[in-house]
C-alpha positions in Angstrom: -22.3 11.8 -19.7 -21.2 8.9 -18.2 -17.5 9.7 -19.1 -17.3 13.2 -18.0 -19.4 12.7 -14.7 -19.0 9.3 -13.2 -16.6 9.9 -9.7 -16.2 6.0 -10.5 -14.3 6.3 -13.4 -12.6 9.3 -12.7 -11.3 7.3 -9.7 -10.4 4.9 -11.2 -8.7 6.6 -13.6 -6.6 8.8 -11.1 -5.7 5.4 -8.9 -4.7 3.7 -12.3 -2.0 6.6 -13.1 -1.2 6.9 -9.1 0.0 3.5 -9.4 1.5 3.2 -12.5 3.4 6.7 -11.1 4.5 5.5 -7.8 5.4 1.5 -9.8 7.8 3.5 -11.6 9.9 6.0 -8.8 9.8 2.8 -6.8 11.1 0.5 -9.2 14.8 0.8 -8.9 14.5 -0.6 -5.7 12.2 -3.8 -7.0 9.3 -2.8 -5.7 5.7 -2.0 -6.8 3.3 0.8 -4.6 1.3 -2.4 -3.3 4.0 -3.9 -1.7 5.8 -0.7 -0.6 2.1 0.5 1.0 1.7 -4.0 2.2 5.8 -2.9 3.9 4.8 0.2 5.4 1.3 -1.7 7.0 3.1 -4.9 9.0 6.2 -1.7 10.2 4.5 -1.8 13.9 5.8 -3.1 16.5 3.3 -6.2 16.4 2.7 -8.7 14.3 -0.4 -8.1 12.5 -3.2 -10.3 11.7 -4.1 -10.9 8.4 -7.6 -9.0 9.0 -6.4 -6.2 10.4 -3.5 -5.8 6.9 -6.4 -7.3 5.0 -8.5 -4.0 5.8 -6.1 -1.3 6.1 -4.9 -2.1 2.4 -8.9 -2.4 1.4 -7.9 -6.2 -0.1 -9.5 -9.4 0.1 -7.5 -11.7 2.0 -6.7 -14.1 -1.4 -5.3 -11.0 -2.5 -3.0 -10.6 0.8 -2.0 -13.9 0.7 -0.8 -13.6 -2.9 1.7 -10.4 -2.3 2.7 -11.9 0.7 4.1 -15.1 -0.9 6.6 -12.6 -3.2 7.6 -10.8 -0.1 8.1 -13.7 2.2 10.3 -15.3 -0.7 12.4 -11.9 -0.9 12.9 -12.7 3.0 10.7 -9.1 3.2 7.9 -10.5 5.9 7.3 -13.1 7.8 4.2 -15.0 8.0 3.6 -17.2 11.5 1.3 -19.4 12.7 -0.5 -17.2 15.3 0.1 -18.7 19.1 -2.7 -18.3 20.8 -5.4 -19.3 17.5 -2.9 -21.7 15.2 -5.7 -21.2 12.6 -4.7 -17.4 12.0 -1.5 -16.2 10.7 0.1 -13.5 11.9 2.1 -11.0 9.6 5.4 -8.6 10.6 8.3 -7.3 8.6 11.7 -8.8 8.6 15.2 -6.4 9.1 15.7 -7.3 5.5 11.7 -5.5 5.0 12.7 -3.0 7.6 16.3 -2.1 5.5 14.4 -1.6 1.8 11.6 0.2 3.4 14.0 2.7 5.0 15.6 2.8 1.0 12.2 2.9 -0.6 10.6 5.9 2.0 12.5 8.5 0.8 12.0 8.1 -2.5 8.2 7.6 -1.6 8.1 10.9 0.4 9.6 12.8 -2.8 6.9 10.9 -5.2 4.3 12.2 -3.3 5.5 15.5 -3.0 5.6 16.0 -6.8 2.0 14.2 -7.0 0.3 17.0 -4.6 2.6 19.7 -6.5 0.6 18.3 -9.7 -2.6 18.9 -8.2 -2.2 22.7 -8.7 -5.1 24.6 -7.4 -6.9 21.9 -5.6 -5.5 21.0 -2.2 -4.5 17.6 -1.2 -6.5 17.8 2.6 -9.2 18.4 0.1 -8.8 15.0 -1.6 -7.9 12.9 0.7 -10.6 14.1 2.9 -13.5 13.6 -0.7 -11.8 10.3 -1.1 -12.1 8.6 2.8 -15.2 9.8 2.8 -16.2 7.9 -0.4 -14.4 4.8 0.9 -16.8 4.2 4.5 
């Protein structure tokens, strides 16, 4: 019964399959889907706080810190001390990160369109709405 009806199991399986699909599409750019999402989350006019990015990506700060280290070593992101609160960090995308994101976005867009097409008769908008409702 659980195998056939469990929403959690089916959501996890779908999430893993989508992650593998996007990892493969982004591999030629030496990016994972998680790194792409992190770069996208930092693509904003102002430097972000750790908390706001962690919340957006639904990850804990420890996971975010580990992911940032990889991208910082590649000089794709910058982690700086917050000028107003020395205990906090501000995160920003570097020019190299923006350039990589500009190359990665068309790859993501094409793969995303293909994934939506694979939904066949299911509506991507309905799926997104249902997933958002569950993630509150």
